Each structure stands twice: as C-alpha cells, then as structure tokens.
C-alpha positions as CSV (number, residue, x, y, z in Angstrom):
1,M,16.7,-4.8,36.2
2,D,17.5,-1.2,35.1
3,E,20.2,-0.9,37.9
4,E,22.1,-3.9,36.2
5,L,22.2,-2.2,32.8
6,I,24.6,0.5,31.7
7,G,24.2,3.1,29.0
8,I,25.7,3.0,25.6
9,G,28.4,5.5,26.5
10,A,29.8,3.6,29.5
11,F,29.4,0.3,27.7
12,A,31.3,1.6,24.7
13,A,34.1,2.6,27.0
14,R,34.2,-0.8,28.6
15,A,34.2,-2.6,25.2
16,R,36.8,-0.2,23.8
17,L,34.4,0.6,20.9
18,S,32.6,3.8,19.7
19,A,28.8,4.4,20.3
20,K,28.7,4.3,16.4
21,A,30.1,0.9,16.1
22,L,27.6,-0.4,18.8
23,R,24.7,1.2,16.8
24,L,26.0,-0.6,13.6
25,Y,26.3,-3.9,15.4
26,D,22.8,-3.4,16.7
27,R,21.5,-2.6,13.1
28,L,23.4,-5.7,11.7
29,G,21.8,-8.0,14.2
30,L,25.2,-8.8,15.7
31,L,24.7,-7.2,19.2
32,A,21.3,-5.9,20.3
33,P,21.0,-3.8,23.4
34,A,19.5,-5.5,26.5
35,R,16.9,-2.7,26.5
36,V,15.9,0.4,24.5
37,D,14.1,3.3,26.3
38,E,10.8,3.7,24.3
39,A,10.6,7.3,25.2
40,T,14.3,8.5,24.6
41,G,15.6,5.8,22.4
42,Y,18.6,5.3,24.6
43,R,20.3,2.0,24.4
44,F,21.2,0.0,27.5
45,Y,23.6,-3.0,27.7
46,R,24.4,-5.7,30.3
47,P,28.1,-5.9,31.5
48,G,28.1,-9.5,30.3
49,Q,27.7,-8.3,26.6
50,V,31.2,-6.8,26.7
51,E,32.9,-9.8,25.6
52,R,30.6,-10.4,22.7
53,A,31.1,-6.8,21.5
54,R,34.9,-7.2,21.7
55,L,34.7,-10.5,19.8
56,V,32.5,-9.1,17.0
57,A,35.0,-6.1,16.6
58,L,37.9,-8.6,16.4
59,L,36.3,-10.8,13.9
60,R,35.5,-7.8,11.7
61,Q,39.2,-7.0,11.5
62,L,39.6,-10.4,9.7
63,D,37.2,-9.1,7.0
64,M,34.8,-11.8,8.1
65,P,31.3,-11.5,6.3
66,L,28.6,-10.7,8.7
67,A,26.9,-14.0,8.3
68,R,30.1,-15.9,9.3
69,I,30.5,-13.6,12.3
70,A,27.0,-14.5,13.5
71,E,27.8,-18.2,13.2
72,V,30.9,-17.7,15.4
73,V,29.4,-15.5,18.1
74,D,26.1,-17.5,18.2
75,A,27.8,-20.9,18.6
76,D,26.7,-23.0,21.4
77,D,30.1,-23.3,22.9
78,G,33.7,-22.2,22.5
79,A,34.9,-25.3,20.8
80,T,32.3,-24.9,18.0
81,A,32.9,-21.2,17.7
82,A,36.7,-22.1,17.3
83,K,36.0,-24.6,14.6
84,R,33.9,-22.2,12.7
85,L,36.6,-19.6,12.9
86,A,39.2,-22.1,11.7
87,A,36.9,-23.1,8.8
88,Y,36.6,-19.4,7.7
89,W,40.5,-18.9,8.0
90,A,41.1,-22.0,6.0
91,D,38.9,-20.6,3.2
92,V,40.9,-17.2,3.4
93,E,44.3,-19.0,3.2
94,A,43.1,-21.0,0.1
95,R,41.9,-17.8,-1.6
96,Y,45.2,-16.0,-0.8
97,A,47.2,-19.0,-2.1
98,G,45.2,-18.8,-5.3
99,Q,45.8,-15.1,-5.6
100,R,49.6,-15.5,-5.0
101,T,49.7,-18.1,-7.9
102,L,47.7,-15.8,-10.1
103,A,50.0,-12.9,-9.3
104,A,53.1,-15.1,-10.3
105,Y,51.3,-16.1,-13.5
106,L,50.6,-12.5,-14.4
107,R,54.1,-11.5,-13.6
108,G,55.1,-14.1,-16.1
109,R,52.8,-12.8,-18.8
110,L,53.8,-9.1,-18.2
111,S,57.5,-9.7,-18.3
112,G,57.4,-11.6,-21.5
113,R,58.2,-15.1,-20.1
114,S,55.1,-16.6,-21.9
115,S,57.2,-19.2,-23.6
116,E,58.4,-20.5,-20.3
117,M,54.8,-21.0,-19.2
118,Y,53.5,-22.5,-22.4
119,G,56.5,-24.7,-23.2
120,K,55.5,-27.4,-20.7
121,F,52.3,-28.2,-22.5
122,V,52.3,-30.7,-25.2
123,V,49.5,-30.0,-27.8
124,E,48.1,-32.3,-30.3
125,T,44.9,-33.0,-32.3
126,V,42.5,-35.9,-31.7
127,D,39.4,-37.0,-33.5
128,V,36.2,-37.5,-31.7
129,P,33.2,-39.3,-33.2
130,A,29.6,-38.1,-33.2
131,Q,28.1,-38.4,-29.8
132,V,24.7,-38.2,-28.1
133,L,25.0,-35.9,-25.1
134,I,22.8,-35.3,-22.0
135,T,23.5,-31.9,-20.7
136,E,23.1,-29.5,-18.0
137,E,23.7,-25.7,-18.6
138,R,24.1,-23.0,-15.9
139,H,25.0,-19.4,-15.6
140,L,27.5,-19.1,-12.8
141,L,30.6,-17.2,-11.7
142,A,34.1,-18.7,-11.1
143,G,33.8,-19.2,-7.6
144,E,30.6,-21.4,-8.2
145,L,32.3,-23.5,-10.9
146,P,34.2,-26.2,-9.2
147,A,31.4,-27.4,-6.9
148,W,28.9,-27.2,-10.0
149,I,31.1,-29.2,-12.2
150,G,31.3,-32.1,-9.9
151,A,27.6,-32.0,-8.8
152,S,26.4,-31.7,-12.4
153,L,28.5,-34.3,-13.9
154,D,27.5,-36.7,-11.0
155,R,23.8,-36.0,-11.7
156,L,24.3,-36.5,-15.5
157,E,26.4,-39.8,-15.0
158,E,23.6,-41.1,-12.7
159,A,20.9,-40.2,-15.3
160,A,23.0,-41.9,-18.0
161,R,21.8,-45.3,-16.6
162,E,18.4,-44.4,-18.0
163,C,19.9,-43.6,-21.4
164,G,21.9,-46.8,-22.2
165,G,25.0,-46.0,-20.0
166,V,27.9,-43.6,-20.3
167,A,29.4,-43.9,-23.8
168,G,32.5,-41.6,-23.4
169,A,34.5,-39.1,-21.3
170,S,32.3,-36.3,-19.6
171,F,33.2,-32.8,-20.3
172,V,32.3,-29.1,-19.7
173,V,31.9,-26.6,-22.6
174,Y,32.4,-22.9,-21.8
175,H,29.9,-21.1,-24.1
176,S,31.3,-17.7,-22.8
177,E,33.8,-16.7,-20.3
178,V,33.3,-17.7,-16.6
179,S,35.2,-15.5,-14.2
180,M,34.5,-13.4,-11.2
181,E,32.6,-11.0,-13.5
182,S,31.2,-13.1,-16.3
183,D,28.7,-16.0,-15.8
184,G,29.2,-18.0,-18.9
185,P,27.1,-20.1,-19.3
186,A,28.9,-23.4,-18.8
187,E,27.5,-26.8,-20.1
188,A,28.1,-30.1,-18.4
189,C,27.9,-32.9,-20.9
190,V,27.8,-36.7,-20.7
191,P,27.9,-38.9,-23.7
192,V,25.3,-41.7,-23.7
193,A,24.6,-44.8,-25.6
194,D,20.8,-44.7,-26.4
195,E,19.5,-41.4,-28.1
196,A,15.9,-42.4,-27.9
197,A,16.1,-43.2,-24.1
198,A,18.0,-39.9,-23.7
199,R,15.2,-37.9,-25.3
200,A,12.7,-39.7,-23.2
201,W,14.6,-38.9,-20.1
202,A,14.8,-35.3,-21.1
203,E,11.2,-35.1,-21.8
204,R,10.5,-36.4,-18.3
205,R,12.7,-33.8,-16.8
206,G,11.2,-30.9,-18.7
207,R,13.4,-27.8,-18.2
208,A,14.5,-28.9,-14.6
209,R,18.1,-27.7,-14.1
210,E,18.3,-26.6,-17.7
211,T,18.8,-30.2,-18.8
212,A,18.8,-31.1,-22.6
213,V,19.8,-33.8,-25.1
214,R,21.8,-33.0,-28.3
215,V,23.7,-34.8,-30.8
216,E,27.3,-33.4,-31.3
217,P,28.8,-34.2,-34.7
218,A,32.3,-35.8,-35.2
219,L,34.9,-33.1,-34.6
220,R,38.6,-32.6,-34.2
221,L,40.0,-31.2,-31.0
222,A,43.2,-29.4,-30.4
223,R,44.2,-30.4,-26.8
224,T,46.8,-30.6,-24.2
225,R,46.5,-33.0,-21.2
226,I,46.9,-31.7,-17.7
227,T,47.4,-33.0,-14.2
228,K,45.0,-32.6,-11.3
229,A,47.3,-29.9,-9.8
230,Q,47.2,-28.1,-13.1
231,V,43.4,-27.9,-13.2
232,A,43.5,-25.2,-10.4
233,H,43.2,-21.5,-11.4
234,P,45.3,-19.9,-12.9
235,Q,47.5,-23.0,-14.1
236,I,44.5,-24.1,-16.3
237,L,44.5,-20.6,-17.9
238,A,48.1,-21.2,-19.1
239,A,47.0,-24.6,-20.5
240,F,44.2,-23.0,-22.6
241,E,46.5,-20.2,-23.7
242,A,49.2,-22.7,-24.8
243,V,46.6,-24.5,-27.0
244,E,45.4,-21.3,-28.5
245,K,49.2,-20.3,-29.2
246,W,49.7,-23.6,-30.7
247,M,46.7,-23.5,-33.0
248,E,47.9,-19.9,-34.1
249,A,51.2,-21.4,-35.1
250,E,49.6,-24.2,-37.0
251,G,47.1,-21.9,-38.8
252,L,44.2,-23.6,-37.1
253,T,41.0,-21.6,-36.2
254,P,38.7,-22.7,-33.4
255,T,35.1,-23.8,-34.7
256,G,33.5,-23.8,-31.3
257,P,33.9,-22.8,-27.6
258,C,36.6,-24.3,-25.5
259,R,36.1,-27.4,-23.1
260,E,37.6,-29.4,-20.4
261,V,37.3,-33.1,-20.9
262,Y,37.5,-35.4,-17.7
263,F,38.6,-38.9,-18.5
264,T,39.4,-40.5,-15.1
265,D,38.3,-40.8,-11.6
266,W,38.9,-37.3,-10.1
267,D,38.7,-38.4,-6.5
268,A,41.1,-41.4,-6.9
269,A,43.7,-39.3,-8.8
270,G,46.8,-37.8,-7.2
271,P,48.1,-34.2,-7.8
272,E,50.5,-35.2,-10.6
273,D,48.1,-37.7,-12.3
274,P,46.7,-36.7,-15.6
275,V,42.9,-36.0,-15.4
276,C,41.8,-33.5,-17.9
277,D,42.2,-32.3,-21.5
278,V,41.8,-28.7,-22.3
279,A,40.6,-28.3,-25.8
280,F,39.2,-26.4,-28.7
281,P,37.4,-27.7,-31.7
282,V,39.1,-27.1,-35.0
283,A,38.4,-27.5,-38.6
284,F,39.4,-30.8,-40.3
285,P,42.6,-29.9,-42.3
286,T,43.8,-31.8,-45.3
287,A,46.8,-32.9,-43.3
288,S,46.9,-33.5,-39.5
289,P,49.4,-31.4,-37.6
290,V,52.2,-33.3,-36.0
291,A,51.9,-33.3,-32.2
292,R,54.7,-31.2,-30.6
293,A,55.3,-28.9,-27.7
294,A,53.8,-25.3,-27.9
295,D,56.5,-22.8,-28.0
C-alpha cells in the first residue's frame, strides 16, 4: 500500500545514501524501487529495503563487480551470502599477492639485481626427437591461461587414447605474448604414437576448439627446470628471461616460440617438486654448450 512506502529522499536519508546512488542501483538492477509513479516518475521504497541498500553500498566499497554484488545480495540466506563474499575476497587476496610478487620482481629488475634473480636457474640444452602432435590453439589473456592449460591438456590426453596413446611430455607453445593486454595465441600440444589415427581423429573433430595435428621435427631446446611454486607469475618470467640471457651468452638464437613442457602429475606435485621446463628451440650448433648456471 502507498502509505507503507517512502519517497526516494526519505529513503536515501535512512539508507545514508544519495538519491543519485539509488537511481544508479536501480539502473544496475541491484535495488529496484517498490513502485514508480507512472505520472511523475517518482520512486518509492519500502522501509525493509534499507538494509539491502546499505549492503550494496558497502560491497561497492570493496570494488566488487556488479555481478558478484548481485550474487551476494540475492543469496537465499545469510550463510550463503557470507560464503559468496568470502570466495570473492579470497580471489582479491590472491590477486594482491600476485601483484606484490610482481612488484618485488620489478624492483629487482629496475635496481639492477637481475643476476640475483637469474642465477638460481640452471640452463642446459636437450635434444627432442620428431613428434606427432595433437594440438588445441586458443587466443586468450593471462587471467584465462591457467584454467585453459589444464582443461586443454586434459582434453588432448583423453583424445590421445584414439591416437595410439600419449608418446611424450605435454607442452604449451606461446606463438605470441600472453598477458593482460595480449592474447597470444597459445597452443596446447600432446605427442601421440599413431599419426594416421591422429589425423583421423582431427578429421572427425573438424575445427572444433581449434584442434589440429602436426608433425614437429627434431629440435634442440635450451631449457631450465622449475618447481610448481616457480610456475606462478612472475617467477616463471624470471625463468624464461634466465634462459634468454643464457642463450645470448652462448651465442644461441631462438628458432621458434618459447614453450612450457609439463613432465609430471601436476596435482600430485608439491610446491618444491620440479614440474615444468621453460624452453626455447635453438639451432643445432657444431658443439653443444655445457650446462651451467645462468649468470
């Protein structure tokens, strides 16, 4: 009933918000008036909407995206709303932790302490035979990369059963930079044993998920082995840069894009267990460089 409703000015005072903010919340679908007068356009609210208005305002102070705010305020009960808020804040803290690590990494670069960062990586060359690969390529940004790597390699390893089985370590090739601004593409690759079966699999798939089959010739990789903890950004950047610095010192030139080679069970590995090689293909020299620490 109309007598149970209050105008936007009185409601704004109770909610300790401005009328402008309330109009914004209405436009964003976060807090609709109980009634809008068709003739005047005046908004009216129920007193019981005050708590929701205050909650929306507080959540916006956390820089919470509008979609996440809606999930919280539309929860069926307080416990569910609290869990959704906790999940959002865990994401925020993880992002800030990554940014702190990146800031420390950049301070090291800017202050000329690069040798301290690179010296912990041992770089060597390794020869890889020709391989038949089933692949999945995708344009994506850095935030999408971890989930996509796991999902795409799982899909390809499952498909490898139709292609004679997995015949080597899975890897991801970065054909161009993947960052917050650049979307690659990245290519997930799984070596398989049967080329004919792989090509039949690819033909059945068509262009689904940008899948393909290709034969990669034998190559030499300059690589460094890193732990599960070091795969996190930006530690992995330091690993790639250590390999680049080592190649420069050895007079080696990359002959293709960089890659990450995953050679063990990621889920079973602990933070300090080696899980990945970061590597660049290089030309076959007349004499192989001796493995040593990048300095």
